[in-house]
C-alpha positions in Angstrom: 13.1 -12.9 11.3 11.5 -10.6 8.5 9.4 -7.9 9.0 5.9 -8.4 7.1 3.0 -6.1 6.3 -0.8 -7.3 5.7 -3.2 -4.6 4.6 -6.9 -5.7 5.1 -9.9 -4.2 3.4 -12.1 -4.8 0.2 -12.1 -1.0 -0.5 -8.4 -1.1 -1.1 -8.9 -4.3 -3.7 -11.9 -2.6 -5.3 -10.0 0.6 -5.9 -12.4 2.8 -3.8 -9.4 3.7 -1.8 -5.9 3.9 -2.4 -3.7 2.4 -0.2 -1.2 4.5 1.8 0.1 2.3 4.5 2.8 0.4 2.3 5.0 3.5 1.4 4.5 5.0 4.9 5.5 1.8 6.5 8.7 1.4 4.2 9.5 4.8 5.2 9.1 4.6 9.0 11.2 1.2 8.8 13.9 2.8 6.4 14.3 5.8 9.3 15.1 3.0 11.8 17.5 1.1 9.6 15.0 -1.7 9.0 13.4 -2.9 5.9 10.0 -4.7 4.9 10.6 -8.3 4.0 7.3 -8.8 2.3 3.7 -7.4 2.2 0.3 -9.0 1.3 -3.1 -7.3 0.6 -6.5 -9.3 1.6 -10.0 -8.5 1.5 -12.7 -8.8 4.0 -12.8 -12.5 4.0 -12.5 -14.0 7.3 -11.7 -17.6 6.2 -8.7 -16.3 3.9 -7.5 -13.7 6.7 -7.6 -16.6 9.3 -5.5 -18.8 6.8 -2.7 -16.0 6.2 -2.5 -15.5 10.0 -2.2 -19.1 10.5 0.8 -19.2 8.0 2.4 -15.9 9.2 2.1 -16.8 12.7 4.0 -20.1 12.3 6.9 -18.1 10.4 8.1 -16.1 13.4 8.0 -13.1 11.4 7.5 -9.6 12.7 4.0 -8.7 11.3 2.0 -5.5 11.2 -1.6 -5.8 10.2 -3.5 -2.9 9.1 -7.3 -2.9 9.0 -10.5 -4.8 10.0 -10.4 -4.6 13.7 -13.7 -2.6 14.0 -16.9 -4.0 15.1 -18.9 -3.9 12.0 -19.8 -6.9 10.1 -17.1 -6.5 7.4 -14.5 -6.4 10.3 -13.0 -10.1 10.8 -9.3 -9.5 11.9 -9.9 -9.7 15.5 -11.9 -13.2 14.9 -9.4 -14.3 12.3 -6.4 -13.8 14.8 -8.1 -15.9 17.4 -9.1 -18.7 15.1 -5.6 -18.7 13.8 -4.1 -19.2 17.3 -6.9 -21.4 18.5 -8.1 -19.6 21.3 -11.4 -17.8 22.2 -12.2 -14.0 21.8 -12.7 -12.6 25.0 -13.0 -9.1 26.5 -10.1 -7.1 27.4 -10.7 -5.4 30.6 -8.3 -2.3 30.1 -9.7 -2.3 26.4 -13.1 -2.0 27.7 -12.2 0.9 30.2 -10.5 2.7 27.6 -13.5 2.4 25.1 -16.0 3.4 27.8 -13.7 6.3 28.7 -14.0 7.5 25.3 -17.8 7.2 25.4 -17.9 9.5 28.3 -15.7 12.0 27.1 -17.7 12.2 23.8 -21.0 12.5 25.6 -19.5 15.4 27.7 -18.4 17.3 24.9 -21.7 17.1 23.4 -23.3 18.4 26.6 -24.8 15.0 27.6 -24.4 12.1 30.0 -23.2 9.0 28.8 -25.4 5.8 29.1 -22.7 2.9 29.1 -25.6 0.4 29.1 -27.2 1.9 25.7 -27.2 -0.8 23.0 -24.8 1.1 20.7 -22.4 1.6 23.6 -22.6 -1.9 24.5 -21.9 -2.6 20.7 -18.7 -0.8 20.9 -17.4 -3.1 23.5 -16.7 -5.6 20.8 -13.7 -3.4 19.6 -12.1 -4.6 23.0 -12.7 -8.3 22.2 -9.2 -9.9 21.4 -7.4 -13.1 21.2 -7.2 -14.5 24.7 -3.9 -13.4 26.1 -3.5 -10.3 23.8 -1.8 -7.1 24.7 -2.8 -3.6 23.8 -1.4 -1.3 21.3 -2.2 2.5 22.5 -4.2 4.6 20.2 -3.2 8.3 20.6 -6.0 9.4 18.1 -8.8 8.3 20.2 -7.9 6.0 22.9 -9.6 2.9 21.4 -6.6 0.3 21.4 -5.3 -2.3 18.9 -3.8 -5.3 20.1 -0.8 -7.8 19.6 -0.4 -11.5 20.0 3.2 -12.7 19.8 5.1 -11.1 17.2 1.9 -9.8 15.3 0.6 -6.4 15.6 -3.0 -5.2 14.8 -4.1 -1.6 14.2 -6.7 0.2 12.3 -7.1 1.0 8.8 -7.3 4.6 9.3 -3.7 6.0 8.6 -4.2 8.9 11.4 -4.6 6.0 14.1 -2.3 3.3 12.4 0.7 5.1 11.8 1.4 6.4 15.1 0.6 2.9 16.7 3.1 1.4 14.3 5.7 3.7 15.4 4.8 2.8 19.0 5.2 -0.7 18.4 8.5 -0.3 16.5 10.1 2.0 19.1 8.8 0.1 22.1 9.3 -3.4 21.0 12.2 -3.4 18.4 14.5 -0.6 19.2 17.4 -3.3 19.9 17.1 -4.0 15.9 17.3 -0.4 14.8 20.5 0.2 12.5 22.0 -3.1 13.5 23.0 -3.7 9.8 24.5 -0.7 8.0 23.6 -0.6 4.6 24.5 1.4 1.4 23.1 1.6 -2.2 24.8 2.7 -5.2 23.1 2.8 -8.7 23.6 4.2 -12.2 21.5 4.2 -15.4 22.8 2.0 -18.3 21.7 3.0 -22.0 20.4 0.7 -24.7 21.3 -2.5 -23.0 19.4 -5.9 -22.4 19.1 -7.2 -19.2 20.3 -10.5 -20.8 23.6 -8.8 -21.6 23.8 -7.7 -18.0 23.0 -10.8 -16.2 26.4 -12.3 -16.1 28.0 -9.2 -14.6 25.2 -9.2 -12.1 25.6 -12.7 -11.1 29.5 -12.3 -11.1 29.0 -9.4 -8.4 27.0 -11.1 -6.4 29.5 -14.2 -6.2 32.5 -11.9 -5.7 30.7 -9.8 -3.0 28.5 -12.2 -0.9 27.1 -9.0 1.4 25.5 -7.4 -1.4 22.6 -7.7 -3.8 22.5 -6.4 -7.3 19.3 -5.0 -8.7 18.0 -4.0 -12.3 15.1 -1.9 -12.9 14.5 -1.6 -16.7 12.7 1.3 -18.5 11.3 0.7 -22.0 11.6 4.5 -22.7 9.4 7.0 -24.6 9.7 10.0 -26.9 11.4 11.9 -24.2 13.3 9.2 -22.4 16.0 6.8 -23.7 15.6 3.1 -23.0 17.8 2.2 -20.0 18.2 0.0 -16.9 18.8 1.4 -13.6 21.5 -1.0 -12.2 22.8 -0.8 -9.0 24.4 -2.7 -5.7 23.0 -2.5 -2.2 24.1 -4.1 1.1 27.0 -3.9 3.3 28.8 -0.5 3.0 32.2 -1.5 2.3 31.3 -4.4 0.0 28.7 -2.1 -1.9 31.4 0.5 -2.7 33.5 -2.2 -4.0 31.0 -3.9 -6.1 29.9 -0.7 -7.5 33.4 0.2 -8.5 33.9 -3.2 -10.1 30.4 -2.6 -12.0 31.6 0.5 -13.4 35.0 -1.1 -14.5 33.2 -3.8 -16.3 30.8 -1.5 -18.0 33.7 0.7 -19.2 35.2 -2.4 -20.6 32.0 -3.2 -22.5 32.1 0.3 -23.8 28.4 0.7 -22.4 26.7 4.2 -21.9 25.8 5.0 -18.3 25.0 7.8 -16.1 25.4 7.8 -12.4 22.2 8.5 -10.5 
């Protein structure tokens, strides 16, 4: 079971807004000993969102989905989730109560009395229409809930709302997965070497130490930085330490120049 992230919004793909969810979710997962398995960005296209959710719901993955759960014409996530499951959208009674509670509170703060039957307030109730059988995700910012179906969790696109909601999902549903697999990472910078030269070493290390992965991140260099490759190992702590020691030994035999990070 992998953990996936779906980020929805034309404004992200057009560059009008810069995505903040990806780095934050990576950070939140790392703090709990978890890691992201995959991520996808989607525009406000109901058919594409539906097709993506149909695929991911069949995968069994834990999926966090940010954006598109409002009630404006460019919000399609609620409808797409229902379509992917083949169930109708239904008004969630507790979700409706939370929205009405918010309407009354906002009116009181403005010194007015809320008219729950006003057209704009009735329209707001669409934000509580979820796929049949959905559960609520509490929203500590304004009380208007997100929703979940199976192992898919849908939150707003606003970071101030989405991030505490995602933390609630992780802490409430997946605490049993936290820090189950101890991991370690070791890396160094190898100078003036081609990746093709280092590939046999990388392959040999992964064969010899099956509980680790080897990674390489090349940098072409510039006037201030020498061309180098960040070469490292990550995985089970014991094997990671042994693999890194073997990596250094092999680089010494190659007379390669390197520096620990």
